[in-house]
N, C-alpha and C positions, 0 to 999 in steps of 0.2 A: 652585582647585577645578574650574574648567571644564576645564583641561588634564588633570587627573587623571581626571575622568569620561570625557573623550574618549578618553584612552589606554586606560582600562579597557574602554570600548565596542569599540574597535578590536581589542583582544586577545581579547575574547569572540567577536567575529565571526570572527576567524582560527581560534579553536578549533573553532567550529561548522563552518566551511568545511572544516577538516582532517577533522573527524569525518564529515561528509557524503561527502567525497571518499574517505575510507578505506572507508566502507560500500560505495560503488559499486565500488571497486577490488577489495576482498576478495570480494564477491559475484560480480563478473565473473570473477575467477580461479577460484573454485570452480565456477562455471557452465561455464567453458571446460574444466576438468578432467573434469567429469561428461560433457560433450558428447563429449570424446575417448574416454572409456571406453565410451560408448554406441555411437559410430560404429565403434569397433574391436572391438565385441562382446566386451568383457571378460567372461570366463566367470563369475566370482563375482557380478558385478552382474546378469548375465542369469539366473543361478540364483535370485538373490534376487527379481528381478522376477517370474519365472515362478512361483515358489513362492507368493508373496502373491496374485497375480492368480488362479492356479488354485484355491486354497483358497476365496477369497472368491466366485469364480464358482460353484463347486459349492454353496455355502451359499445364494447368491442364487437359483439355479435351483430349489432345493428349498423356498424360503420366499417365496412370492409376495407376501404382505402386507408382509413386511419389505422386500422389494425395491421395492415400490411406494412405501413410505415414504422409502426412500433416494433414489429417483428424484425424489420431490417436493422433498426437501431440496436436491438437486442443481439442480433447475430454479429454485427460489427464489433460490439463490445463484449463478445463472448470470452470464455476462459482461455481458449486457444490463442486468440488475438492478444490478450493481455500478457500471457506468458511468453508469447513470441517477442513482444516488445522488450520484456525483461531479458530474454535470451540475447537479443541484438545488443542491448546496452551492456550486458556482461561480456559479450564477445569483443566489443569495441574497447572496453576498459582493459581487458586482458591484452589486447594487441598493443596498446600504448604503454603497457607496463604497470598499470594500476591493479595488480593482481589481488590484493586484499579487498579492494573496493568491488572488483569483479566477482569475487567469491561472496561478498555481502549481497550483491544483487541476485546472484544465482541461488543463494540460500533462501532469500525471501520467496523466490518462485517455487523452489522445491518443498520447503517447509509449509508454505501456503497450500500447495497441492495435496501433500500428505495429510496435513491437519484438516483440510476440508473434508476429505473422505473418511478420516477417522471419526470426526464429529458427526457426519451424516449417518454413518453406520451405528454409532453409539446411541443417537437419539431415535433414528429410524422413523421419522415423522412422515406421514402420508401427504402428498401434494393435494391441492384443491381438485375436486372431481366434478365434472359437468357432463350432462347428457349431450351437449352440443359444444365441445371445446373449440377454441379458436387457435390453440397452439398445444404442442405436446413436449414433454421433457421427461427424461428417465431418472431413476434413482431417488433416494430419500430427499426430503425438502429442506431440512434444517441442518446447517445454515445454507443460504443461497451461495452457490459457487460463483455466479456472476458478480454478485455484490462483493464478495470477499476478494476475488481476483482483481477486480477493477480498483478497489480501495488500496490494495497492496501496490499495484502497478503505478497508480497515479501518485501515491505518496513517495515511492522510490524515485520516480522521474522528477518530481518537484524537488526532492532532496538533492539529486544530482545537479539540477539546474540552479539551485538556490544561490550559490556563490559565484555563478557565472553571469548573473544579471543584476541590475540595480533594483531599487525599490519598486518602480512601476512594473518591471518585468516579473518580480516576485508576486505582486498583487495579481497580475494577469495570469501567471502560472497557477496560482492557488484557485483563482476564479474558474479557470478552464477545468482544472482537476476536480474541483468540487461539483461543478455542473455535470461533468462526465459521470462521476460516481453516483450522484443522485438520479441522473437520467437512466443509467443502466439498471439501477435498483428498481426504479419505478416501472420500467418496461416489463420486468419479471412479474410484478403484481398485476399490471394492466393486461398481460397476456393470460393471466389465470394459472400460471405454473408455480407460483410461490405465494405464501402468505406474507403480509407485511412484517410479521415478527421474524420470518426467515431472512428477510433482507437486513433487518436491524441486527440479527445475529451474525450475518456475514460481515457487516462493518465492524462489529465488536471483535470477532475472531481475527479480522485483519489487524486490528490494533494490538492484539496479543502477539501475533507473528512479528509485526514490525518492531515492537518494543523488545521482545524476547531475543530475537535474532541479533539486533544491534547491541543489546547489553551483553549477550554471550560472546560476541566477537571482541567487544571492548575489554571484557574480562580476560579473554584468551590472549589477545595481542593489544595491550593498552597503547593508544595513540596511532596504531597502524592505519586505521581508516582515515584519520586526519592527515597523515602524511601522504596518503594516496590522493586525497582531495587536492592538496597543494601540488602534487605531481601532475594531476590532470590539468589544473589551472596553468601551470608552468609550460607544459608541453603543448597545450592547445592555444597558447598565447600567439598572436600574429607574429610571423617571422620578422617583419620589418621592425616591430617594436623591440624584439630581442636584440637586433643589431644596433639600432639607433639609441636605445636606452638600456644598455646592458646592466646598469647598476640598479635598476628598479627591482625592488624585492617582490617576490610572488605574494599573493594574498595570504593573510594570516589564517590560522586554523579555523575550521568551520564550527559553527554552533551545533550542527547536526552530529559531527563525527569527531571533534576533539582538537587538541593542540599538539604541536610537535615541532620538528625542524622547519625552518623557513624556506630552505631550498630542498628540492626533492632528493638531491644527492646526499643530503644529510641523513636521510632516512636509513641509510645502510651503515652509518658510522657508529 
């Protein structure tokens, strides 16, 4: 029985490692293709970008209240807000003893921030320019930092919540996360500070970071993230449930982070 469980656990970890690596590789390939099209000024893509930005700018210029609302949404979903949320999550995980999971969250934020600026400086794309802009933003355009940060943050938070809720909660979490990412990306185009391809590039870059960081930690410490997931589930379980039903086993390993010991204390054995 022990050998069977161990073999199943290893196979599951390999599947997850393959999945995370595939996400990173596919997103990197698509990002690279998009970057080539942008730097070579591929005409169909440029026409698409110009068409969207031009139409939205004219509407934003003529509807001040609507534009102010879009600017507010963009500010709320900014990179500082998103990374602050990851910082809070990492701090909480560290305090309850889920140190590897806390490091995973922190690494997503830090690698995302560094990768964003490395890619921006490498491509050095100019932002849309208007004689009567409705908003301003500094630095190169490609990829969109707002789009990248929001995608990383929402994916990480959904991942942390996934095994704490049932099916309806998961659907709701994914719906809210998806709507948030799409809305923030759209506000950057609507305000005329990013091209649509910048936003798409931000989402692809987020996929690279999410997959690569998770795969790297799993290679470094196989099963450690899964053990921390179970530790979080066990330590945040209602106290009354721990006393009344002490024999209840904590949740099994997560599909996101792997399999390991069933009780958090087994992680150190």
